[in-house]
N, C-alpha and C positions, 0 to 999 in steps of 0.2 A: 130660785131655780133658774130663772133667767140669768141671774148674775153668775151662777156657777157655770152655766153653759157658755156664757160670754167669756168668762175667765179661761175656760178650757180651750175655747177657740183661739184666744190670744196666745196661750201657751203653745198650741200647735203651730201657729204662724211663726212664733219666735223660734221654735225648733227648726222649722223649714228654712227660715232665714239663716239660722246658724249653720245648717247643713249646706245650704247653697253657698254661703261665704267660705266654709271649709273646703267645699268642692272647687270653688273659684280659686282659693289660695293654692290648692294642690295643682290645679291646672296651670296656674301662673308659675309655680315652682318647676313643674315639668317643662313648661315653655322655656323658662330661663335656662334650665339644664340642657335642653335641646339646643338652644342657641349657643350656649357655652361649648357644648360638644361639637357643634358645627364649626364654631370659630377655632377650637383646638384642632379639629380635623383639617381645616384649611391651612392653619399654621404648620401642621405636620406635613401636609402636601407641599406647601411652599418650601419648607426646609428640605423635603425629599427632592423636589425639582431643583432647588438651588444646589444640592449636593451632586445631583446627576449632571447638571450643567458644568460644574467645576471639574468633575471627573472627565467629561467629554473634552473640556478645554485642555486638561493635562494631556490627554491622549493626542489631541490635535497638535499641541505644542511639541510633544515627543516626536510625532510623525514629521513635523516641519523640520525639526533639528536633524532627523535622520536623512531627510531629502537634501538638506543643505550640505551635510557631510558627504553624501553620495555625489552631489553635484561638484563639490570641491575635488573629490577623488577623480571624477571623470575629467574635470578641467586639467588636473595635473597630468593625467594620462594623455590627453590631447596635446598638451604642451610637449610632453616627452616624445610622442609620435612625430610631431611637427619638427622638433629638433633633429630626430633621426632622419626624417625625410630630407631636411636641409643638408645634413652631413652626407647622405647617400647621393643627393643631387650634385654636391660639390665634388665628391669622389668620382662620380661618373663623368663629370665635366673634365676633371684632371685626367681620367683614363682616356677620354677621346683625344685630348690634346697630346697625351703621351703616345697613343697609337698613331696619330697623324704624323708626329715627329719621327717615330720609328719607321713608318712606311716611307716617308720621304728619304730617310737615311738609307733604308734598304734599297729603294729604287736607285739612289745614287750609286750604291755599291755594285748593284747588278749592272747598271749602265757602264760603269767604269770597267767592270770585269769583261763585258762583251767587247767594249772598245779596245781593251788591251789584247783580246784574242785576235782581232782583225788588224791590229797595227802592223804585224809582220807582213801581212798580205799587201797593205798599203805601201810599205817600204819596197817590196819587190815590184809592185806596179810602177812605182816611180823609177826604179832602176830600169825596168823594161822600156819605159819611155825614153830614158837617156840612151839606151842601146839603139833604139829606133832612130833617134836623132843623129847618132854617130855612124849610121849606115853600117851597122854590123851585119854579118851574114844572116840569111834567113834561118839557118840551122840554129844559130845562137838565139835568135828571137823566139824560135819555137821552144827551145829548151827553157828560156826564161818564162814564157807563158805557161808551159807545163808545170814549172816550179810554183808559180803563183797559184795555179789551179789546185795543186796538191796541198799547198798551205791553206788555201781556203777550205778545202774539204776537211782537212785536219781540224781547222777552227770550228767548223760545223759539228764535227764529231765530238769535240771537247764540250760543246754546248748541248750535247745529246739530241742534236737535230739530225734526223736520218732521212735519207732518200727513200721514197716509196718505190720499191722494185715491183713492177707490174707486167712487163712484156712477157708473153708466153704463159701467163697465169689467168685464172678465171676472173672475170670482171667483178669488182667489189664496189658497190655504190657508196660505201662508207669512206673510201679512199680515192676513188676515181670518178671522173666525169666523162661520159661517152659523148663525143662530138661527131662520130661517124660510125656507121654500121655497114658491113659487107657480108656477102654470102661467099664462102670459100670452103669447099669440101676438104681441103687439106688441113683445116683447123677443126678442133672440137667445138662444141656449142658454147657460146658466150665467152670466148677467149679473146684477151687483149692481144692484138697483132702489131700495133704500132703506138708509139708515144709521141705526141706533139709537144707537150710541155711537161717537164718533170714535176713531180709532187714531193712535198716534204712534210714531215710530222715531228712533233716533240712528244716522245712517249706515245700516248694514245690520242693526242690532240693533233688534228690535221692543221698544218700551217697553210698549205696550198694543195688543192686537189690535182691529181694527175689528169691531163687532158689526153684522151686515148681514142683509138679506133678499135671497135669490137667486131669480131666475126661471128656470124650465125646467131 
């Protein structure tokens, strides 16, 4: 009886041991599978991260190439603009030289033209001096001087230089300079009654103002 009971207890212990061993084996297998799963997951993540890094590198490389191409285009544009600027600067410098040369030439032509206009006046003045030295009559001297005066006035007219006629007219400060004022009831208000020095103008530009006396 005791032996049967003891044998039964031994069988129960054996069964418990076997169950515990089986449970331990199952736990070990699950642990191994869990570890393998973790390792596989990490490898998959590493592969995913590696693929993402490569993709980013490709994008960055493409962006760098695009920026390099854009920089080259900008550099070419800058070179073209600089060349254009140099050409324009050279053309402007040539233009200034040409204008200066033309101005000098034009000034010489104008000067020669004016001198040519007054040469006849000079000739007659020289003749008048000769007449004075030869003791010609006063009448001949007068005629000679009047001739010179007419020639001089004609020369001024050819140059479009006009005498400013102002006596008996209303005072105009744009053409006259009043150096004296009088009160005279025989004249209207602000009337030029006397001219001390003649004034001249070229078209609308005053060469010399008339110096005048103004009444009232």
